[in-house]
DSSP file (Angstrom, degrees, kcal/mol; ACC not computed):
  #  RESIDUE AA STRUCTURE BP1 BP2  ACC     N-H-->O    O-->H-N    N-H-->O    O-->H-N    TCO  KAPPA ALPHA  PHI   PSI    X-CA   Y-CA   Z-CA
    1    1 A M              0   0    0      0, 0.0     2,-0.4     0, 0.0     0, 0.0   0.000 360.0 360.0 360.0 125.3  194.4   80.5  -17.7
    2    2 A A        -     0   0    0     57,-0.0     2,-0.1     1,-0.0    57,-0.1  -0.859 360.0-109.2-112.9 145.4  194.6   78.2  -14.7
    3    3 A A        -     0   0    0     -2,-0.4    38,-0.0     1,-0.1    35,-0.0  -0.450  17.3-145.4 -68.5 141.8  193.8   78.9  -11.1
    4    4 A K  S    S+     0   0    0     -2,-0.1     2,-0.3    55,-0.0    -1,-0.1   0.752  79.7  43.5 -78.1 -25.8  196.9   79.1   -8.8
    5    5 A F        -     0   0    0      4,-0.0    -2,-0.1    88,-0.0    83,-0.0  -0.861  62.4-163.5-127.1 155.8  195.0   77.6   -5.8
    6    6 A Q    >   -     0   0    0     -2,-0.3     3,-2.4    29,-0.0    29,-0.3  -0.894  45.4 -70.7-130.3 159.8  192.6   74.8   -5.1
    7    7 A P  T 3  S+     0   0    0      0, 0.0    29,-0.2     0, 0.0     3,-0.1  -0.259 121.7  31.2 -51.7 135.1  190.2   74.0   -2.2
    8    8 A G  T 3  S+     0   0    0     27,-3.1     2,-0.2     1,-0.4    28,-0.1   0.140  87.4 129.2  98.8 -17.1  192.3   72.9    0.8
    9    9 A D    <   -     0   0    0     -3,-2.4    26,-2.8    26,-0.1     2,-0.4  -0.487  58.4-128.7 -71.7 138.1  195.3   75.1   -0.1
   10   10 A R  E     -A   34   0A   0     24,-0.2    84,-1.9    -2,-0.2     2,-0.3  -0.744  34.4-177.9 -84.2 132.4  196.7   77.3    2.7
   11   11 A V  E     -AB  33  93A   0     22,-2.5    22,-2.8    -2,-0.4     2,-0.4  -0.932  22.2-143.0-132.2 154.0  197.1   80.9    1.5
   12   12 A R  E     -AB  32  92A   0     80,-3.1    80,-1.9    -2,-0.3     2,-0.5  -0.946  22.3-127.3-114.5 138.8  198.3   84.2    3.0
   13   13 A I  E     - B   0  91A   0     18,-2.5    17,-2.8    -2,-0.4    78,-0.2  -0.748  30.2-124.0 -85.8 124.9  196.6   87.5    2.2
   14   14 A R        -     0   0    0     76,-3.1     2,-0.5    -2,-0.5    17,-0.1  -0.269  20.2-119.9 -68.2 157.8  199.2   89.9    0.9
   15   15 A V        +     0   0    0     14,-0.2     2,-0.3    15,-0.1    -1,-0.1  -0.842  53.1 123.6-100.6 131.2  199.6   93.3    2.7
   16   16 A G        -     0   0    0     -2,-0.5    13,-0.1     2,-0.1    74,-0.0  -0.958  44.7-154.6-176.9 160.9  199.0   96.4    0.7
   17   17 A S        -     0   0    0     -2,-0.3     3,-0.1     9,-0.0    -2,-0.0  -0.518  27.3-171.8-144.0  69.1  197.0   99.6    0.3
   18   18 A P        -     0   0    0      0, 0.0    -2,-0.1     0, 0.0     4,-0.0  -0.257  34.8 -95.7 -64.1 152.1  197.0  100.5   -3.4
   19   19 A P  S    S+     0   0    0      0, 0.0     2,-0.3     0, 0.0    -2,-0.0  -0.338  90.9  13.6 -64.4 150.3  195.7  103.9   -4.3
   20   20 A G  S    S-     0   0    0     -3,-0.1     2,-0.5     2,-0.0    26,-0.0  -0.605 114.1  -5.0  89.3-146.3  192.0  103.9   -5.4
   21   21 A H        +     0   0    0     25,-0.3     2,-0.3    -2,-0.3    28,-0.1  -0.747  60.1 163.9 -94.8 124.9  189.5  101.1   -4.9
   22   22 A F        -     0   0    0     -2,-0.5    -2,-0.0    27,-0.0     0, 0.0  -0.991  26.4-152.7-138.3 152.0  190.5   97.7   -3.5
   23   23 A R        +     0   0    0     -2,-0.3    -2,-0.0     2,-0.1    -1,-0.0   0.131  61.4 101.7-112.6  18.3  188.3   95.0   -2.1
   24   24 A T  S    S-     0   0    0     62,-0.1     5,-0.1    60,-0.0    62,-0.1  -0.910  72.0-125.1-108.4 114.8  190.5   93.2    0.4
   25   25 A P    >>  -     0   0    0      0, 0.0     3,-1.5     0, 0.0     4,-0.6  -0.243  10.2-132.3 -60.3 140.5  189.8   94.2    4.1
   26   26 A A  G >4 S+     0   0    0      1,-0.3     3,-0.8     2,-0.2   -10,-0.0   0.817 101.5  68.5 -60.5 -32.2  192.8   95.4    6.0
   27   27 A Y  G 34 S+     0   0    0      1,-0.3    -1,-0.3     3,-0.1    -3,-0.0   0.646 104.7  41.2 -69.9 -12.6  191.9   93.1    9.0
   28   28 A V  G X4 S+     0   0    0     -3,-1.5     3,-2.1   -14,-0.1   -15,-0.4   0.511  85.5 115.4-106.5  -7.0  192.7   89.9    6.9
   29   29 A Q  T << S+     0   0    0     -3,-0.8   -14,-0.2    -4,-0.6   -15,-0.2  -0.421  86.0  15.1 -64.3 133.0  195.8   91.3    5.2
   30   30 A G  T 3  S+     0   0    0    -17,-2.8    -1,-0.3     1,-0.3     2,-0.2   0.358 103.2 120.7  84.3  -5.3  198.9   89.3    6.4
   31   31 A K    <   -     0   0    0     -3,-2.1   -18,-2.5   -17,-0.1     2,-0.4  -0.529  58.9-128.8 -91.6 158.6  196.6   86.5    7.8
   32   32 A T  E     +A   12   0A   0    -20,-0.2    34,-0.4    -2,-0.2   -20,-0.2  -0.897  35.2 156.0-110.2 135.8  196.6   82.9    6.7
   33   33 A G  E     -A   11   0A   0    -22,-2.8   -22,-2.5    -2,-0.4     2,-0.4  -0.737  37.2-103.7-140.6-170.5  193.5   81.0    5.7
   34   34 A V  E     -AC  10  64A   0     30,-2.3    30,-3.2   -24,-0.2     2,-0.4  -0.983  30.7-116.2-127.2 133.8  192.4   78.0    3.7
   35   35 A V  E     + C   0  63A   0    -26,-2.8   -27,-3.1    -2,-0.4    28,-0.2  -0.545  33.4 174.1 -67.7 124.3  190.7   78.0    0.3
   36   36 A E  E     +     0   0A   0     26,-3.5     2,-0.3    -2,-0.4    -1,-0.2   0.828  64.1   7.4 -94.7 -45.2  187.2   76.6    0.6
   37   37 A V  E     - C   0  62A   0     25,-1.3    25,-2.7   -31,-0.1     2,-0.7  -0.996  54.7-142.8-143.8 141.3  185.8   77.3   -2.9
   38   38 A L  E     - C   0  61A   0     -2,-0.3    23,-0.2    23,-0.2     3,-0.1  -0.942  19.1-172.3-100.2 111.8  187.1   78.4   -6.3
   39   39 A H  E     -     0   0A   0     21,-2.6     2,-0.3    -2,-0.7    22,-0.2   0.809  41.3-107.1 -76.6 -30.0  184.2   80.5   -7.6
   40   40 A G  E     - C   0  60A   0     20,-0.9    20,-2.7     2,-0.0     2,-0.4  -0.829  46.1 -47.7 129.7-172.2  185.7   81.0  -11.1
   41   41 A A  E     + C   0  59A   0     -2,-0.3    18,-0.3    18,-0.2    16,-0.1  -0.842  55.5 171.1-104.9 136.9  187.3   84.0  -13.0
   42   42 A F  E     - C   0  58A   0     16,-2.6    16,-3.1    -2,-0.4    -2,-0.0  -0.934  43.4 -79.2-138.6 157.7  185.7   87.4  -13.1
   43   43 A P        -     0   0    0      0, 0.0    12,-0.2     0, 0.0    11,-0.1  -0.332  59.3-100.2 -56.3 141.4  186.6   90.9  -14.3
   44   44 A N    >>  -     0   0    0     10,-2.7     4,-2.3    12,-0.3     3,-0.7  -0.527  28.7-156.6 -69.6 114.1  188.9   92.6  -11.8
   45   45 A P  H 3> S+     0   0    0      0, 0.0     4,-2.0     0, 0.0    -1,-0.2   0.763  90.3  63.6 -66.5 -23.6  186.6   94.9   -9.7
   46   46 A E  H 34 S+     0   0    0      2,-0.2   -25,-0.3     1,-0.2     4,-0.3   0.866 110.4  38.7 -67.5 -34.7  189.6   97.1   -8.7
   47   47 A S  H X4>S+     0   0    0     -3,-0.7     5,-2.3     2,-0.2     3,-1.4   0.891 113.2  55.1 -78.0 -43.5  190.1   98.0  -12.4
   48   48 A L  H ><5S+     0   0    0     -4,-2.3     3,-1.8     1,-0.3    -2,-0.2   0.847  98.3  63.8 -59.1 -35.1  186.3   98.2  -13.2
   49   49 A A  T 3<5S+     0   0    0     -4,-2.0    -1,-0.3     1,-0.3    -2,-0.2   0.724 105.2  46.2 -63.8 -20.9  185.9  100.8  -10.4
   50   50 A H  T < 5S-     0   0    0     -3,-1.4    -1,-0.3    -4,-0.3    -2,-0.2   0.090 128.6 -92.3-110.0  21.8  188.2  103.2  -12.3
   51   51 A G  T < 5S+     0   0    0     -3,-1.8    -3,-0.2     1,-0.2    -2,-0.1   0.570  82.8 137.2  82.8   8.7  186.5  102.8  -15.7
   52   52 A G      < -     0   0    0     -5,-2.3    -1,-0.2    -6,-0.1    -5,-0.0  -0.167  66.9-110.8 -78.6 179.3  188.9  100.0  -16.8
   53   53 A D        -     0   0    0      2,-0.2    -5,-0.1    -2,-0.0    -1,-0.1   0.510  42.6-121.8 -91.4  -4.8  187.8   96.8  -18.6
   54   54 A G        +     0   0    0      1,-0.3   -10,-2.7   -11,-0.1     4,-0.1   0.590  53.3 179.8  78.0   9.2  188.6   94.5  -15.7
   55   55 A L        +     0   0    0    -12,-0.2    -1,-0.3     2,-0.1    -2,-0.2  -0.752  50.8  43.1-101.4 147.7  191.0   92.5  -17.7
   56   56 A P  S    S-     0   0    0      0, 0.0   -12,-0.3     0, 0.0   -14,-0.1   0.532  94.6-123.9 -72.9 152.4  192.7   90.2  -17.2
   57   57 A K        -     0   0    0     -2,-0.1     2,-0.4   -14,-0.1    -2,-0.1  -0.256  24.0-141.0 -59.3 152.7  190.0   88.4  -15.3
   58   58 A Q  E     -C   42   0A   0    -16,-3.1   -16,-2.6    -4,-0.1     2,-0.2  -0.937  13.5-116.3-119.5 140.3  191.0   87.3  -11.8
   59   59 A F  E     -C   41   0A   0     -2,-0.4    29,-2.9   -18,-0.3     2,-0.5  -0.547  28.4-146.3 -72.7 141.3  190.1   84.1  -10.0
   60   60 A L  E     -CD  40  87A   0    -20,-2.7   -21,-2.6    27,-0.2   -20,-0.9  -0.937  16.7-171.1-114.4 130.9  187.8   84.6   -7.0
   61   61 A Y  E     -CD  38  86A   0     25,-2.4    25,-2.9    -2,-0.5     2,-0.7  -0.891  25.5-132.9-121.8 148.0  188.2   82.3   -4.0
   62   62 A L  E     -CD  37  85A   0    -25,-2.7   -26,-3.5    -2,-0.3   -25,-1.3  -0.922  33.1-164.2 -94.6 118.8  186.2   81.8   -0.8
   63   63 A V  E     -CD  35  84A   0     21,-3.0    21,-2.3    -2,-0.7     2,-0.4  -0.902   7.1-148.1-113.0 133.6  188.8   81.8    2.0
   64   64 A R  E     -CD  34  83A   0    -30,-3.2   -30,-2.3    -2,-0.4     2,-0.4  -0.830  14.7-174.8-102.5 134.3  188.2   80.5    5.5
   65   65 A F  E     - D   0  82A   0     17,-2.8    17,-2.7    -2,-0.4     2,-0.3  -0.965  29.8-118.1-124.3 143.0  189.9   81.9    8.5
   66   66 A D  E >>  - D   0  81A   0     -2,-0.4     3,-1.2   -34,-0.4     4,-1.0  -0.650  29.4-128.1 -70.4 136.5  189.8   80.8   12.2
   67   67 A Q  H >> S+     0   0    0     13,-1.6     4,-3.2    -2,-0.3     3,-0.8   0.887 107.6  55.6 -55.7 -40.5  188.4   83.7   14.1
   68   68 A T  H 34 S+     0   0    0     12,-0.3    -1,-0.3     1,-0.3     6,-0.1   0.714 101.2  57.6 -71.0 -18.3  191.3   83.6   16.6
   69   69 A S  H <4 S+     0   0    0     -3,-1.2    -1,-0.3     1,-0.1    -2,-0.2   0.752 115.5  36.8 -79.7 -22.6  193.8   84.0   13.7
   70   70 A V  H << S+     0   0    0     -4,-1.0    -2,-0.2    -3,-0.8    -3,-0.1   0.862 134.0  23.4 -90.2 -44.9  192.1   87.2   12.7
   71   71 A W  S >< S-     0   0    0     -4,-3.2     3,-2.2    -5,-0.2    -1,-0.3  -0.880  70.6-165.1-124.4  96.7  191.3   88.5   16.1
   72   72 A P  T 3  S+     0   0    0      0, 0.0    -1,-0.1     0, 0.0    -4,-0.1   0.739  88.8  50.7 -57.0 -26.4  193.6   87.0   18.7
   73   73 A H  T 3  S+     0   0    0      2,-0.1     2,-0.3     0, 0.0    -5,-0.1   0.221  76.1 137.7 -98.2  15.4  191.4   88.1   21.7
   74   74 A Y    <   -     0   0    0     -3,-2.2     2,-0.9    -7,-0.2    -6,-0.1  -0.452  43.4-151.6 -63.4 124.2  188.2   86.6   20.1
   75   75 A L        +     0   0    0     -2,-0.3     2,-0.3     3,-0.0    -1,-0.1  -0.803  52.7  74.2-108.6  94.0  186.3   84.9   23.0
   76   76 A T  S    S-     0   0    0     -2,-0.9     2,-0.1     4,-0.1    -8,-0.0  -0.906  86.4 -38.8-168.9-163.0  184.2   82.0   21.8
   77   77 A T    >   -     0   0    0     -2,-0.3     3,-1.3     1,-0.1    -3,-0.0  -0.356  47.1-122.9 -74.5 155.2  184.5   78.5   20.5
   78   78 A L  T 3  S+     0   0    0      1,-0.2   -11,-0.1   -11,-0.1    -1,-0.1   0.564 105.9  74.7 -71.4  -7.4  187.4   77.5   18.2
   79   79 A Q  T 3   +     0   0    0    -13,-0.1    -1,-0.2     2,-0.1     2,-0.2   0.639  69.4 106.7 -80.0 -14.4  184.7   76.3   15.7
   80   80 A D    <   -     0   0    0     -3,-1.3   -13,-1.6   -14,-0.0     2,-0.3  -0.470  51.8-174.3 -70.1 133.9  183.8   79.9   14.7
   81   81 A K  E     -D   66   0A   0    -15,-0.2     2,-0.4    -2,-0.2   -15,-0.2  -0.885  22.9-140.5-128.5 157.2  185.1   80.8   11.3
   82   82 A L  E     -D   65   0A   0    -17,-2.7   -17,-2.8    -2,-0.3     2,-0.5  -0.983  17.8-163.6-116.0 129.2  185.3   83.8    9.0
   83   83 A L  E     +D   64   0A   0     -2,-0.4     2,-0.4   -19,-0.2   -19,-0.2  -0.966  13.4 171.5-118.3 126.8  184.6   83.3    5.3
   84   84 A I  E     -D   63   0A   0    -21,-2.3   -21,-3.0    -2,-0.5     2,-0.5  -0.997  32.6-127.0-137.4 137.8  185.6   86.0    2.8
   85   85 A D  E     +D   62   0A   0     -2,-0.4     2,-0.4   -23,-0.2   -23,-0.2  -0.737  37.0 177.7 -80.6 126.9  185.7   86.2   -1.0
   86   86 A I  E     -D   61   0A   0    -25,-2.9   -25,-2.4    -2,-0.5     2,-0.1  -0.998  26.8-121.7-137.4 135.5  189.2   87.3   -2.1
   87   87 A Y  E >   -D   60   0A   0     -2,-0.4     3,-2.0   -27,-0.2   -27,-0.2  -0.447  28.2-114.5 -77.2 150.5  190.7   87.7   -5.6
   88   88 A E  G >  S+     0   0    0    -29,-2.9     3,-2.3     1,-0.3    -1,-0.1   0.783 109.0  66.9 -56.8 -35.4  193.8   85.7   -6.6
   89   89 A H  G 3  S+     0   0    0      1,-0.3    -1,-0.3   -30,-0.2    -2,-0.0   0.594  99.9  54.1 -68.7  -5.9  196.1   88.7   -7.0
   90   90 A W  G <  S+     0   0    0     -3,-2.0   -76,-3.1   -77,-0.0     2,-0.3   0.444  98.1  85.1 -97.8  -3.4  195.8   89.2   -3.2
   91   91 A L  E <   +B   13   0A   0     -3,-2.3   -78,-0.2   -78,-0.2   -80,-0.0  -0.742  47.3 174.1-106.9 148.1  196.8   85.6   -2.4
   92   92 A E  E     -B   12   0A   0    -80,-1.9   -80,-3.1    -2,-0.3    -3,-0.0  -0.971  44.5 -86.0-140.0 155.4  200.2   83.9   -2.0
   93   93 A P  E      B   11   0A   0      0, 0.0   -82,-0.2     0, 0.0   -88,-0.0  -0.323 360.0 360.0 -60.7 142.8  201.1   80.4   -0.9
   94   94 A A              0   0    0    -84,-1.9   -83,-0.2   -61,-0.1   -81,-0.0   0.418 360.0 360.0 -97.5 360.0  201.3   80.0    2.9
C-alpha cells in the first residue's frame, strides 16, 4: 500500500458529513492546503469508533493551510498557518 500524497503536494479536503463519527473539521472541508508531513498508516478512527477493526489502514497527513484561506476575514500576518492531521480518504489532489 503506497501513500497517494507526499510532502509539498497541494490537496483539497473533500466535503462530507457521513453519519456517525468523523474526524475532519467542517471548517477545512472544501479548503486547499499543502501536505507538510506523512505520518504513516494507522487504523481508521472512523471505523474504530463504531466497533470496527479500522481496516484498511489509512495514511495520516499533517496538512498546512494559510489562515486566510480558511477564514477570509482573518486579521493578522500572512505568515500565520493552521496545521491539521487529516486522513487520506478525506484528501483529493488540488
